[in-house]
N, C-alpha and C positions, 0 to 999 in steps of 0.2 A: 713098660720104664725103665731108666738107665737109672744107675748111683749115683749119686752128689758125692763129689768131693770137693771138700771145703779147705783151703790154705792160703796165705803172703807170699807175694813176691820181696823178695830181698838179694840186692845189688845184682839184680838177671837173671836168681834161681827162686826154683818154684820148691818152696817148703807145706808136706802138705801135712795136714795136722790129723786126721789120722790111718798112718803111712802105715800100720799094717794092713788093716783092710783093701787100703789103695792096691798094695802088692797083689796080694791076693785076687782082689778083682782083676789085674794085668795077668794073672798066668792063666787065668780062663779064655783070656784072647789070642792065646800064646799062636805065634805063625800068621797072625789074621791083621787086616790092613784094619787101621781103622778111623775116625773121623777126631779131632782134639778143638773143643769149642774152650776158651780162654774168654770170663767175663769179670765185671766187676762183682765183686757180691752185696747181694743188699737185702738185711734180713727182710723177712715176713714179720706185719702184724703181730706183734704177739697172742698166745692163746688168754694172757687177760687181760688184753686190750679188747678182746674180741670176747668175752664173756661180760665183761663192763659196760659194753657200747650193746649190748643187746639185750643182759638181765637189769642195765642201770639207765640209761640214755634212751634207749628207743621206749623199754615200759613207762618210764617217765614219763613221755609224749606222748603214748599210745593212750595211760591213760589220762592225761589229762586233756588231752583232747574228745579222743573216742573213734579214732580211727586205730584199724589194727598195727601191730606190730610190722608186717607186709606194707603198710601201706607208709609207715610213715620213715620205716628204713629209705621205701622208694624214692620219698618227700624228697626226707636228708639228701640224700645222694644227687637227685638231681640241683639240691641247692647250693650245694657246695662240692660236689663234681665233677661238677659241667663242665663241659669243652669243645670251644667250637673252631670247626677245621675249614676253610675255605677251598672248594677245589674246581681246576679251571675244566668244563661240561662245553658240549657245542653251546649251550644257552648263554654259555658267556660263566661269570662266576657267580658259583653256589655256595650256603653257606649251610651248614652241619652239622647237629650239635649230638655230641655224643657224650656219655655220661662214665664213668670208670666204675668198676666193682670196687669194692672195698677191698677183697680178698686182693688187689694187686698192688694194695699199700706197703707201705711197709713202715717201720715202729715208729719212725721220725713225721711219715707223711698223718699216718693214724692219729696221732696225737694232738698234729695239726689243725686238721680232720673236726676231733671232739673239740679240740679248744674253741674251731669255729659254731660250734652246735648246741656249745654249751653257752656262748655269749648271745646268741641268736633267743635260745630259751630263755635269758634269762630278760633278756628287752623289747622283742617280740612276746613271748607269752605271758610273763609274767614267771617263768618256772625257774627254780632252784635247783640244779642239775649238780649232785655231790662231785669235787674229785675224787679221782678214784683209790687215792688214799684214804676215802673219807669214810669207804664203804669197803662191807666184807664180799669177797668174789666165790 
C-alpha cells in the first residue's frame, strides 16, 4: 500500500496539505523512476455515518423485521445501491445488475442512501428512524 497525499490545485500549481511528510516520502524514492496519478479527491463515508448506519438504521430495521443485520444490510444495498449495466455479447445485448458496496460511498452519497432508507422505512414499514443528530453514536 502506498501513502496518499491530499492537496489542491490553484493556478495550475499543486499545493500539498502535509508538505513535510510528502517531502520525506520523496526522499525515500531518490533516484528511482516514479508513477504519478492525480485524481479528484472524494471523501469516504465518515466513521460516524458508518456507526449510525449499522448501529441505528440497520439495527432498527433488523429488530422490526426479525431479519439479521447482515440480511437487512444486503437488502438495503439491493434496494438502493443497484445499478444496471447493458453489455453487448454474442447472444445480443444482456442486462446485468450490480450492487455497490457502502464502502465505496462518499459522505454525500452515504447521506443520500440513508435518506432513501429512512423514507422507505417510514412509508413501507411504518418505522421511524431517527436522524443522525437525534441519537448518540
